N, C-alpha and C positions, 0 to 999 in steps of 0.2 A: 152487282154493286149494291142493290137494295138489300140483299140478304146480309151482306157485310155490315151495313149501317144498322140493320135490325139486330144483328148479333151484338154489335157494340152497344147499342141502346139498351138491350136487355141486360147486358153485363153491367153497365153503369147503374141501371135501375136496381139490380140485385145488390150491388155494392151499397147503395143508399139504404136499402131495406136492412141489410146486415148491420150497417153503421147505426141505424136508428134502434134496432133491437139491442145492439151492444151498449148503446147509451142507456137504454132502459135497464139493462142488466147492471150496468155500473151504478146507476142511482139506487137500485135495489141492494146491491152489494154494499154501497156506502151506508144506506140506512141500517143494514144488519150490523155493520162494523160500528156505527155510531151507537146503536143500542148496546153492543158489547162493551164499548168504552163507558157508557153511562152506568151499566151494571157493575163494571170494575170500580168505577169511581165511588159508587155507593158502598161496595165491599170495603174499599180502602177507608172511607169515612167511618164505617162501623168498627174497623180494627183500630183506627186512631182513637176513637172514643173509648173503646175497651181498654186501650193502653193508658189513656188519661185517667180512667177510673182506677186502674191498678196502681198508677203512680200516686193518686190521691190516698189510696189505702195505705201505701207504703209511708207516705208523709204522716198520716194519722198514727200509725204504729210507732214511728220514730219520735213523734211528739209525746206519746204516752210513755214510752220507755226512756225518754230523754237520751236517745241514741246519739252518740258522738262519733262522727267519722274519724278515720285514722288521722 
């Protein structure tokens, strides 16, 4: 009977250790994904700013040439 309780105890203990390690992994994975999202956000902002500059240049050219849309 004592061996059975010891086996169950060790099994529960291993489960807690694995759960704790899994939680650490999840936090690490979350940090990595958050960094990726931050990097993507910066890339999006750079692209939006680049687009805005191009749109301003288009506006300047239209004003200079007195461009009339259809």
